[in-house]
NUTI-763171 format. One line per 8 residues: for each residue z, x, y of N, C-alpha, C. Coordinates in steps of 0.02 Angstrom, whole numbers, plus 50000, padded with zeros to 5 digits. Layout:
BEGIN
Z/X/Y/Z/X/Y/Z/X/Y ~ ...
END
This chain:
BEGIN
50693/50735/50892/50634/50735/50850/50579/50771/50888 ~ 50550/50821/50857/50497/50857/50892/50430/50820/50885 ~ 50379/50847/50916/50315/50813/50920/50283/50804/50851 ~ 50289/50853/50807/50260/50848/50741/50289/50790/50701 ~ 50355/50783/50702/50386/50728/50666/50370/50662/50698 ~ 50363/50661/50764/50345/50598/50798/50275/50576/50776 ~ 50228/50623/50774/50159/50606/50754/50159/50583/50681 ~ 50197/50617/50638/50200/50596/50568/50232/50526/50561
50281/50512/50603/50312/50445/50601/50263/50391/50623 ~ 50223/50405/50673/50172/50357/50695/50121/50347/50639 ~ 50101/50400/50606/50055/50395/50549/50086/50353/50493 ~ 50151/50362/50481/50186/50323/50430/50186/50249/50449 ~ 50198/50233/50512/50199/50163/50533/50129/50131/50527 ~ 50077/50170/50541/50009/50144/50532/49996/50130/50458 ~ 50017/50175/50415/50009/50163/50343/50048/50102/50320 ~ 50109/50094/50345/50149/50035/50327/50114/49971/50350
50086/49972/50410/50050/49914/50435/49990/49897/50391 ~ 49952/49947/50372/49892/49935/50331/49912/49910/50261 ~ 49963/49939/50231/49985/49917/50165/50011/49846/50168 ~ 50048/49830/50220/50073/49762/50229/50016/49713/50239 ~ 49966/49732/50277/49908/49689/50289/49870/49676/50224 ~ 49863/49726/50182/49826/49717/50119/49867/49677/50069 ~ 49934/49683/50071/49977/49647/50023/49992/49575/50042 ~ 49978/49557/50103/49995/49489/50125/49956/49437/50086
49986/49378/50074/49948/49325/50041/49893/49300/50089 ~ 49834/49289/50061/49777/49268/50101/49762/49194/50089 ~ 49742/49158/50141/49728/49087/50132/49666/49072/50092 ~ 49618/49118/50092/49557/49106/50053/49528/49173/50031 ~ 49481/49169/49986/49450/49230/49961/49406/49262/50015 ~ 49379/49223/50060/49338/49250/50114/49381/49292/50161 ~ 49441/49268/50176/49486/49306/50219/49507/49370/50184 ~ 49521/49365/50119/49539/49425/50080/49483/49476/50083
49421/49453/50075/49365/49499/50078/49356/49530/50146 ~ 49367/49490/50199/49359/49517/50267/49413/49569/50283 ~ 49475/49553/50266/49530/49600/50280/49521/49664/50239 ~ 49507/49656/50175/49498/49714/50132/49437/49755/50153 ~ 49384/49721/50172/49325/49756/50196/49338/49795/50260 ~ 49378/49766/50304/49394/49801/50367/49437/49863/50353 ~ 49487/49855/50310/49530/49913/50294/49489/49967/50258 ~ 49446/49946/50212/49405/49995/50176/49354/50028/50222
49329/49990/50271/49278/50019/50316/49308/50070/50364 ~ 49374/50069/50373/49404/50120/50415/49393/50190/50387 ~ 49392/50195/50321/49384/50260/50288/49312/50286/50295 ~ 49265/50244/50313/49195/50266/50320/49183/50306/50383 ~ 49226/50301/50432/49218/50338/50495/49242/50410/50485 ~ 49200/50458/50504/49217/50528/50496/49281/50548/50534 ~ 49291/50525/50597/49353/50544/50631/49416/50519/50595 ~ 49411/50460/50565/49469/50433/50529/49482/50475/50467
49429/50495/50432/49438/50537/50373/49469/50604/50392 ~ 49443/50636/50444/49470/50701/50465/49542/50695/50488 ~ 49557/50642/50525/49625/50632/50549/49673/50621/50491 ~ 49653/50579/50443/49697/50564/50386/49707/50626/50343 ~ 49655/50663/50330/49662/50723/50288/49702/50776/50326 ~ 49691/50782/50391/49730/50828/50431/49804/50810/50433 ~ 49818/50745/50440/49887/50723/50441/49920/50734/50372 ~ 49882/50724/50319/49910/50737/50253/49924/50812/50242
49880/50854/50269/49892/50927/50263/49954/50947/50303 ~ 49961/50921/50364/50021/50935/50404/50082/50907/50368 ~ 50075/50849/50338/50131/50818/50303/50154/50861/50244 ~ 50107/50887/50206/50125/50930/50149/50160/50994/50174 ~ 50135/51022/50229/50168/51081/50258/50239/51064/50280 ~ 50249/51008/50314/50316/50988/50335/50360/50973/50276 ~ 50332/50943/50224/50372/50928/50164/50396/50993/50131 ~ 50353/51043/50128/50375/51107/50100/50428/51139/50144
50422/51132/50209/50471/51159/50255/50539/51124/50246 ~ 50537/51059/50238/50599/51021/50229/50629/51032/50160 ~ 50586/51042/50111/50610/51053/50043/50656/51114/50039 ~ 50639/51165/50077/50681/51225/50078/50749/51209/50107 ~ 50752/51167/50157/50816/51150/50188/50859/51108/50141 ~ 50828/51070/50097/50866/51027/50051/50880/51061/49984 ~ 50856/51121/49974/50861/51152/49909/50932/51175/49892 ~ 50977/51177/49940/51045/51200/49926/51096/51149/49952
51101/51091/49920/51149/51041/49943/51217/51047/49911 ~ 51237/51107/49892/51300/51115/49856/51361/51096/49897 ~ 51356/51101/49962/51412/51083/50004/51428/51009/49999 ~ 51376/50968/49998/51387/50896/49996/51409/50872/49926 ~ 51396/50911/49875/51415/50891/49808/51487/50912/49792 ~ 51519/50948/49836/51589/50965/49827/51602/51031/49792 ~ 51551/51071/49781/51562/51135/49748/51596/51185/49795 ~ 51586/51177/49859/51619/51219/49908/51663/51174/49951
51720/51199/49969/51766/51157/50008/51745/51159/50082 ~ 51771/51112/50119/51755/51109/50190/51787/51166/50228 ~ 51837/51197/50199/51869/51253/50233/51826/51316/50231 ~ 51773/51315/50191/51731/51375/50185/51680/51380/50241 ~ 51684/51339/50290/51641/51347/50348/51585/51296/50354 ~ 51591/51239/50322/51540/51188/50329/51557/51148/50392 ~ 51514/51154/50440/51526/51121/50504/51490/51054/50507 ~ 51507/51016/50556/51473/50952/50567/51400/50963/50584
51386/51017/50619/51317/51032/50637/51275/51046/50575 ~ 51305/51080/50526/51269/51094/50464/51254/51028/50427 ~ 51304/50984/50425/51293/50920/50392/51241/50879/50430 ~ 51240/50884/50495/51190/50849/50535/51121/50876/50520 ~ 51115/50941/50513/51051/50971/50496/51027/50949/50427 ~ 51073/50943/50380/51055/50919/50314/51032/50846/50317 ~ 51066/50806/50358/51046/50736/50366/50976/50731/50396 ~ 50963/50771/50447/50897/50770/50478/50843/50793/50429
50859/50844/50389/50811/50868/50340/50798/50814/50287 ~ 50850/50778/50268/50841/50724/50219/50798/50668/50248 ~ 50811/50649/50311/50771/50598/50344/50698/50619/50348 ~ 50686/50682/50366/50618/50706/50372/50584/50710/50304 ~ 50622/50725/50252/50593/50725/50185/50572/50655/50164 ~ 50612/50605/50183/50592/50535/50168/50528/50517/50205 ~ 50522/50538/50267/50462/50524/50306/50401/50556/50273 ~ 50407/50619/50255/50351/50656/50226/50331/50627/50158
50380/50616/50116/50365/50590/50049/50337/50519/50053 ~ 50361/50479/50099/50335/50411/50107/50263/50411/50130 ~ 50244/50457/50172/50175/50462/50195/50129/50477/50136 ~ 50147/50525/50096/50106/50542/50038/50102/50483/49989 ~ 50158/50452/49975/50160/50397/49928/50118/50338/49953 ~ 50127/50319/50016/50090/50261/50043/50016/50275/50049 ~ 49996/50337/50058/49925/50352/50060/49892/50334/49994 ~ 49923/50356/49939/49894/50341/49874/49901/50267/49856
49955/50235/49877/49964/50164/49865/49911/50124/49902 ~ 49897/50143/49964/49847/50108/50003/49778/50115/49972 ~ 49761/50174/49950/49696/50184/49918/49689/50139/49856 ~ 49742/50135/49816/49739/50094/49755/49739/50020/49772 ~ 49778/49999/49822/49780/49929/49840/49712/49904/49865 ~ 49678/49945/49904/49612/49925/49928/49565/49916/49869 ~ 49569/49960/49820/49527/49954/49760/49544/49891/49721 ~ 49608/49877/49711/49629/49818/49674/49609/49754/49710
49619/49752/49776/49601/49693/49814/49526/49682/49814 ~ 49487/49735/49815/49415/49728/49811/49394/49699/49744 ~ 49424/49722/49690/49409/49694/49624/49430/49621/49619 ~ 49487/49604/49648/49510/49535/49648/49462/49491/49688 ~ 49439/49514/49744/49392/49476/49785/49327/49464/49747 ~ 49301/49516/49714/49239/49508/49676/49249/49461/49616 ~ 49305/49466/49582/49318/49423/49524/49323/49350/49545 ~ 49357/49337/49600/49362/49267/49623/49295/49241/49647
49255/49284/49677/49188/49262/49697/49145/49245/49637 ~ 49151/49285/49584/49113/49271/49523/49136/49206/49490 ~ 49201/49194/49489/49226/49132/49460/49202/49072/49500 ~ 49203/49077/49566/49178/49022/49608/49104/49010/49596 ~ 49066/49064/49587/48994/49056/49575/48982/49023/49508 ~ 49021/49040/49458/49013/49010/49391/49033/48937/49393 ~ 49087/48922/49429/49112/48853/49431/49074/48810/49480 ~ 49027/48836/49515/48988/48797/49562/49025/48781/49625
49059/48828/49653/49095/48817/49716/49169/48809/49707 ~ 49193/48798/49647/49264/48795/49634/49297/48731/49659 ~ 49258/48678/49670/49287/48615/49693/49323/48579/49637 ~ 49352/48521/49653/49391/48484/49604/49347/48455/49549 ~ 49284/48443/49564/49240/48413/49513/49206/48464/49469 ~ 49217/48527/49481/49184/48579/49442/49214/48587/49373 ~ 49176/48616/49328/49201/48628/49261/49246/48689/49261 ~ 49295/48689/49216/49338/48747/49208/49308/48793/49156
49310/48857/49170/49283/48907/49124/49339/48926/49075 ~ 49327/48915/49011/49377/48931/48960/49368/49003/48937 ~ 49418/49027/48899/49417/49097/48876/49358/49112/48830 ~ 49334/49062/48793/49279/49075/48747/49211/49070/48782 ~ 49211/49058/48847/49149/49055/48885/49121/48985/48893 ~ 49152/48936/48860/49128/48868/48867/49159/48836/48929 ~ 49131/48779/48948/49155/48744/49008/49191/48680/48987 ~ 49241/48661/49026/49278/48600/49013/49285/48564/49079
49273/48498/49078/49281/48458/49138/49355/48445/49150 ~ 49374/48436/49213/49444/48417/49228/49461/48350/49197 ~ 49526/48337/49187/49549/48276/49154/49527/48213/49190 ~ 49527/48213/49256/49507/48154/49294/49434/48138/49282 ~ 49392/48189/49278/49320/48178/49266/49309/48153/49195 ~ 49347/48180/49146/49342/48157/49077/49362/48084/49072 ~ 49415/48064/49107/49437/47994/49105/49385/47948/49136 ~ 49353/47970/49190/49300/47929/49221/49240/47923/49174
49224/47977/49138/49168/47975/49091/49183/47926/49034 ~ 49245/47923/49010/49264/47877/48956/49261/47805/48980 ~ 49282/47793/49043/49279/47725/49070/49207/47701/49078 ~ 49163/47747/49096/49093/47729/49106/49059/47711/49041 ~ 49082/47738/48985/49052/47724/48920/49077/47659/48896
END
């Protein structure tokens, strides 16, 4: 593996780590907000932006380079026999090109997935914060917000209210 593919692999592992971190279940909404805020704040740094855009540009170049190597897989599909000169080295080169294509395509895919996940997690964090604010902290004694906008007390509180009357 040459240096370019090694750097792209490291970039892929960083993306996998960030996507996994954003997708993990969080114990509370505050933790979700902190993790999502940290991941989103990484994009605010100019060096991170330049590095990510540069890596994506290199990745697209490498993907185009690998695409050419994979554009003629007729030997593996059986259209040409092995007696026609298909060597093990040629098959190894096709395997390496396929592996590198997976690396390149995964980097592009995970970049867009990560951007969308950060947006979705941010909206989820804000929505849960709004629900907690409406419910007065979201404790067990708080009213439940119904779909029509009205509030309903939990069953235990309703039973206590009936006993008191």
